[in-house]
N, C-alpha and C positions, 0 to 999 in steps of 0.2 A: 653480568656479561663480562667475559674476559677479553683482554686486548688481543688483537691478531698477533701472529708470530713476529711480525716486524716491530712490535712494541708500540704501535699507534693505537690510541684509544679514541674511537669515534665519538665518545661522549665528552671527551676533553681534548678537542683539537687545539693545536698551537694558535696563538693570537699575535697580531701585529698592531702596534699603535701608529696611527697616521694622524698627526696633530693631536687633538683631544679625543679622537674616536678610536675604538678598538674593533678590529675585524677578525673573524675566525677564518683560518686558512688551512687547507689540507696540505700536507707536506709533499714536495717533489724534489728530486735531487738535482743539484746544479753543480757545474764544475767550470774551472777556468780553462781557456785554450789560448793559443797564440793570437787569436783574433779578438779576444775579449770574453764575452759572456755567452755560453751555450748551455743547453738543457739536455739531459739524458732522455727524459720521457716526454711524451706529448703533453702539451699544456692544454688541459681540458677545462670546461666550464665549471667542473667540480672543484677546481682550485680555489674558487671564491664562492661562498654560499649565494645562491641566486637571489634570496630575499634581501641581501645586502648589496650585491653587485648590480642587479638589474631591476630592482623593485621600483615601480613608478612613483610610489609615495615616500621614498626615502628622503631623509633630511640631509642634503649635501651642502657642504660649506664652500662651494665654488660656483662661479657664474658660467652658465651655458647661454650663448647668445646666437641669434639667427643672423646669417650672412645675407646682406641685402644688395650686394653688387659683386661683379666679377664672375669668374668661371664657376664658383661654388655658390652662386646666388640661390637662396632658398634653403640651403643646408644649415647645420648648426655646428658651432665650434666652442672649444674651451682652450685656454692657454695658461701656462704657469711656468715660472722660472725653475730650471733644473741645471745644476752645474755640469760642465762638459765632462767631468770625471766619470759620470754615469752613462754617457752616451754609448760606449762600447757594450755595456751590459744590455741596453735597450735594443741596440742594433743586432748584436749577436754575430756569429760566424757567417760571413757573406750575406748579412742582412736577414738571416733566417728567423731570428727572434721577433724582429719588427714585423715581418710578413705574417708570422703566426698570430701575433696580437691583432693585426689588422683584419685577418680573416675571421678570427673569433668574435671581434667586436663589431665588424662591419664598418669600420672607420678607417680613415687614412691618418697616419701619424707622421707629422712633419718635425724633423730634428734639425737644429742649426748646423751649418757646415763645420767640418773638423777644424779645431783650433780656435773656435769662438764659443762664448757663453751666450745664452739667450733663453727664450721661451720655447717649450715644446707645445705644439698645436695638435689637437685632436679634432678631426672634422668628420661628421656623419650625417645621415639622413634624418635622424630623430634625436631628441634630447636623451632618450633612454640609451641609445647606442653610444652617444658621446660620453655619457656618465660611465657606462661600462668600460669603454676604452680607456678613459682617464684612470679609473680605479685600478685596472689591470696594470697600467704603467706605474702607478704610484706604489702598488704592492711589490712590483718587480724592483723598483728603486730601493724600497725598504729592505728587501732581501739582499740586494747588491751592497747596501751600505755596510753590511757585516763583513764584506770582503775588502773594504777599503782600509788601508793601513792607518793606524791612529796618528794624528798630528798634534793633539793636545791632551792634557790630563788635568783633572781637578786635584790640586795639591794643597797640603797644609805644611807650610815651612816649619822645620824644626832646627833651623840653623841659627838660633840665638847665640850671642857671643860666648856665653859661659858653656853652652853645649858644644860649640865648636872647639873651645879650649880643651874641654874634657875628652872630646873625640880625638884631638891631636895627641894628647897624652896617652890615650888608649892605644892608638896606632903605634906610637913609639915603643910602648911597653910590649905590645904583641910582637912586633918585629924583633925586639931585643930578646925576648924569651922564646919565641916560637918561629923565628925567621928561618930556621933550618928544616922545618917540617915540610912534608911534601906539598907543593903547590902554594905555600904561603909566601906571597911577595907583596911589595908595596902597591903594585898595580891592582890588586884585589880590592883595595879600600875605596869607599865612596869619596868623592871630592868634598872637602869639608864645607864648602859653601852651598852644596846641593843637598844636604840632609833634609829629608821630607817624609811625610806620609802621603800615600796615594789613595784617593777615594774612588776614582774611576778614570778610564781612558776613553777618548772619543776621537772621531774624525770630523774636523771642521775644515773643509777643503777650500772654502772661499769666504768672501765677506758676508754673504747671506747666512752661511752656516755659523760663522763666528758670532754674528749678531744674535742669532737664535740661542747659541750656547751661553753667551753673556747674560741675556735676559732670563734664561731658564735658571742659571746659577743664582742670580740676584733674587729671583722669586723664591727659590728653594731655601736660601739662607734666611730670608725674611720670614717665611712660613715656619722655619725650624725654631724660631725664638721661644716658642712654648716649651721646647725641650731643655732649654738652658737659661734663657733670659739674660745672658751675659757672656762671659768668656770661660774657658776651661783652664785649670792648672793641674797638671799631672806630672808624674815622675817618670823619666826615661831610664829604665833600669832593667838589667838582666839580659843575657844572651840566649837566643833561640835559633832553631834551624828547622827546615821543612821536612826532611826525610827522617828515616829511623836509624841511620848509620852515621855517627859523628866522624867517622874516618873518610866519608864520601859526601862532603857538604858542598853545595853550589852557592847557597845564600845563607849568610849569618846576619841576624837582625836583632834590634833592641826592642823590648816590649814596654808596655805602659802599665804603671801601677798608681795606686793612690799616693798623693803627696801627704805624708804624715809629718811634715815639717812643723815649724813653730807657727803659732797663730799670727795671721797677717794683720797689721794695723792699717789704718787709713793712709798713713804716710807711706808705708811700704808698698801699698797697692799702686801708688803713683810712680814707683821706681821699677825698673826691669829687674827680674830675679837674677841675682848674682850667684855664680857657681860656688863661691866659697862661703855663702851665707847659710848653708845647710851642712850638717855633718855627713861625711862620706862622699861628697861630690868629688869627681875627678879620680876616683880610684876604686879598686875592688873592696868589698866589705870584708868582714871577719872570716868569710868562707874561702878566702884566697888560700891556695895551696892544698885545699882538701881534695881528695880523689873525686873524680866525676862519677856519679852513680846513675845519671839519667833522671834524677829527681831534684827538686829544689829550684835553684836559680836558672840553670839552663834546661830547656825542655825541648822535646821533639814534638813536631806538629804534623799530623797527617792530613787533616782537613783544612789547613791554613790557619794562620795565627789570628788571635783575637785579643782584645785588651783583657788583662788579668783582672779578675774581680776579687776584691778582698775587703770585707767590711762594708758598712752601710755607706750610701752616698753622702758626700760632704759638700755643703755649700756655705759660703760666707758672704756677707755684705761688706764691700770695700767702698765706702763713700756711697756714690750713686750706682756703682757697678755690682752686679751679682756674679759670684765666682762659684764654679762647680768643679770639684776635684774627684769626681767619680768616673772611673774608666767605663763603667756600665752606661752612664749617661752619654759619654763621649761616643761609645759604640752606637748607641741609638741615634745620636746626631749624625754620624757619618752614614749610617744606613739610610736615614731619612733623605739626606742629600742625594745619595746614589739613586734611590728609588724614585725620587722626584724628577731627577734628570732622565731616567729611563722612561717615565710616564710622559715626559715632554717630547720624547722622540729623539733627543739629542744624543743619548748614550744607549748603546746596545746592552742587553742583559749579559752579565759576565759571571757574577757570583750571587749567591743568596744573601751573603753578608759581606761587608767590607773587611778585607784582611788587614787589620791595623798592624803595621810594622814599619820600623825605620831601618832601611837596609844599611848595613855597615860594610859588609864584604860581599862581593858578588862576582862570580867568574865571568859574567858578561862584561864586566869592566875591563877585562883583558883586551876587548875590542872597544876602544874608547869612543868610537863613533856611534855606539848604541847606548841607549838609556836602559836602566833595569826595568822600567815600566813597559818599554817596547819589547824587551826580551820576554817578560812575563806574558804579555799579550800574545806574542808569536807562539810561545809554547802552548798556551791555552787553546790556540786555533790549529795547531799542527799535531797530527797523530804521533804517538811515541816512536813508531817504527820509521818515521820520516825525519826525526830530529837529528840523527847522527850520534856519534859518541858524546856522552855527557862529560863536560869538564868539571872536575871537583878538586877540593883540597882537603887535607887532613886537619880537622878542627879539634881533635881530642885535647891537645895540650892547651889550646886557647880556652876551651870550656873548663878544663881543670883549674886553670889559674885565674880566669876572669869571668866566671859564670854569673856572678852577681854584680858586675860592674855597674856603677851608678854614674850616669851621664848628666844628671841634674834635673832641675825642675823645668818643665816645658809649659809655657803659657800660649794657649791657642786663642788668638784674637782675630784671625782672618782666614779666608779661604781664597785660593787663587785658581784662575784658569791659566795654566802654564803651557808654554810651547815646547814640545820635545826638541831635543838636539840643539838647544840654544843656551846662552849664558849671558846674564846681565853683567855688563862691564863694571858696574859699581858695587854690586852685592855678591857676585859670583853665583847667584841662584839662577834659576831658569827665567827667561823673559816672560813677563806676565801680560796676557791679553787683557785681563781685568783682575782687580783685587777687591774682594767683598768683605768688609769688616763684620764681625759678629754683633757688634753693638754700634748704634748710630754715632 
């Protein structure tokens, strides 16, 4: 059976995770308005499969109780906490969405007053109607969650002292050699204390959301132990860009490679990797000054960057710790964290795989009140025709002279839930809601 013209396959409808349960949902278009959340098409019972939304024998993980006093005596109710940020989506333009949900479920939906947080209450004449009403509201919230601007991101700090030193040298050399090229200015460079890898972005709008995100991250890191059993040591080396034209680059980033350095002794494992302990750190390799051909150190990436794979996985035992120096293993680790957070309902699906990269230069930094993760998220949610003129710089000379630049050995020992648009006064990195070590 072929899919309809609209591209929707009835045999493979989209799904939504609500807690630990997965629901099949038919698509319907939604759009923003000045009033909040409105819908283009009628919201019909087919939006949720009847056997899951209205089945009497369903296994529901929430309480429906009978009211035994007051004006609603004898009716049934359920209540649960919902952040006020979602109220406009549930109410809709002039209350139209709430009225439609009430008509379809046969229930009344009580929402806390504007400016307050609290429980949403669904009241109906039967348990079945109350369950249907709540599920419709929950699915609407899940869809609305995709429209909330991200507030946090799961990050892996790459701002170790020797990498910061090498990045500072790289910045000075680039500005010295290529400072007259179109668009190349000091403002393009990442702040040295904020160097990082991003696993996923998410919206945690209140304490309840933040607590759920923290617990989900701790659980995912704990469950990922089978993928590494210790920490990762990789080399941050080589320049890459996203599009296919090096003269029109918006983001220049560093890639990950195997660390083919010297064998690490137990004593060395107790010390932080130093930038000058390995050959080639802090400068370009022997390929400096060679013409850029689009091959080798600098690469163009159409589908997003990923860790470079070269040679078999390398693991070493350093005392009681297990070390993994395979970018392939690290990619699997990052993907596991992202998918685990998606399954928990904390993160919305964004990519099939984590795009492992450490941003070095980004035209979004020209507006210093924006993070590159926020800018990347905005671009992924905005059609190309609505984004306006793209700001770029000419990276050809940078790639010709620094294509294989080596920033040093990166040791990954922790994952953070970081707050966007913040800065820790002590480290210069983003403020952390929580930090989860890879090893106990």
